[in-house]
Phi, psi and omega in degrees: 000115182262127184233130173247128175261110184266102184108076185272055176277223185294306180287316180299320178293319177300312178298318182300314181296311185293319180291323177294320179295338177273000176097009180284153176273095189245136171234151185239140172251120182215188181202170172064211184297327179296315178296315180300319180293320179295321179294324184276316188242359186085180180253123183252133176245124179259116176236108186062235179265002183262140175245122179249124185239132174230163179237084186278164169282119183224150186201164169252008180236095184302336181298338179289343191265335180078184183292144184240161172280320178225135169246114180263112182273116180242030178273165165296140188301327181287353181266348190294317182303326182288349181243014180300313182293312177300336182282341187304320180297344180277346191260116173255186182297330184249009181291135175254141179253121181258116184268086178269066185232161174281149173090194182279128180277163185297333186271010194308318184265017173279124183055035179275325184084165178082189188287346180262006180307130178081003180286148172250159183246113186297328184292333180247343182222073184303127179072005180068026184293318179297317180300314186279327188257332173268323176090122179292336182291341178279342197285142165236127180285146178214129178254128185260113178257334181295154172248125179221165177208153176277111182281326177199162177307126181083004183231121180250132176255122175274127183263306176195160170086152175209027186259125179229077178302140182237158176184148174282144176304328181281345185088357179289152174259089185271166178295328180297313183286329177294317179298318180294318178299315180298322178294315178301316181291326176295334179273006177089015180250161174268133181211066179295142176268121185253144176269357175225069185295334180293328176300319181287325176300316181289327178298320177288314181297330180308318177280318182302320188293337179249311184296322183296306180294324179295320179295323180290326178286323186256346186062027182261153176274171186300320182297323179289314181302319185275349180258328181289133183301321183292308183287331176293318179296319179294318177302315182297319181297316180294319181296324179293321178290323176295321178298319179298319179295311183297316182293331176291342178259011175094006181282144176241125180267129182271355174227162178266176185300313184297321179293322179295318179294318179297322177299320178291321180299322183290344176297329177097206187280063181256133175277134177293162180298327180293319178294320177298317179296317180298315181294332181265005178073025180262158174299140182259156185276072179285307188293312183287345182252329188241302184300322182295326178293320177294322176297317179292331174297319177294322179298323184263357180077025180250125182287154181230058183295319181299318180290328178293322179289323183290333190254084181276006181270027172295165186296342180258003183294131180292143174087359180241144183292156178296325180258128180282005173278353180247141176274144176293149176294153183307321182290347178269343184291134183235159171265136181249156180234158177215136179245125180280173184299341179274001179090003179285129183253133184237139175268128180233142174139160182290143173291153173304143186309321184299329185246357187300307185292323181296315180292321182296326184295331184247329182227082188300339179240013185299319183280359179247006188295150181290146177229124181268128180223152174292143177290125182244161181276347182250161180276167182232138179271118182262007182302129178063022179298327182292341180276001176097000180285147178288146180287139182255121179288142179243093185299339183278353183262165178237153182287000000 
């Protein structure tokens, strides 16, 4: 069984080490300093106090590897379209593509049934290229629950989790998905085969769609987001609208909103992947986690106002750069607000750099505390609110 992991970053590297230790024929596609380190020193996985080292076949040229039985895509979802052509030499008549990515995958409406059968989603698959050139019939769904990070080039740190639920878009239990599940389990991971993989995709996305953008806006970790009244209320509002969209498409949630939020809180002081990308100057996963939910809301006729208010990083948002690979200058950073249906007003946004770390060290939720205000007909400027300046009403603006 030949397996190529396309994108040997944090999750891809973790899978590569564990599958190789189980005896699988694994090759990795990577680039840059990470690839150079793997070639020179091997790939090291740190789990607790244990270091596991393997020496995989790795390259930045997929054509060297030939056709594979499985190609496991571990890239950020917005990067997949850019590697369709280099990926072609890996694909044979029987090759299966495993989408180990966050968010909604390109094949979502393949064998979905109903009026949206065969639809493509422009926000994650512009022009339908993934659908047409990779093929939805090749796909096996995979939901990624572990948290890992690249500690240094060639070194992966495992933080928690080992669960990778798998499933065919059709819900069938095929020999292909069973073989892959057995291999994952032989490598010490959990890989249950589900007959409703879309339910699990939405369960994971349910948290991503709210916690990720809120963490990027506030620079807060999961425990703070889920404990603070303001961000918890906003998370709940976004999750309820996402639930309405998903259920209109036939998805069934096996837990309720409060249990999902509590599960995230118990993870502790963990930075979401979006916040980590933002801090490191990398492109963030806006489209596969946020825009796609709004697109599916339009398809189903369900409005998404809380997520639209929460996400001011649209291309026209004031104070943010056109490219998300650049951080806004300190004077451009703003505090954002959100008012729930009960009239409770919450301040959201990063503190100005001079006081952010000092306040966080002693009062981790001070800058996120709820503020009750009378509902007014005019808008309020929250710029530099964290620096202690009084908010200036702008009578010429509208809410």
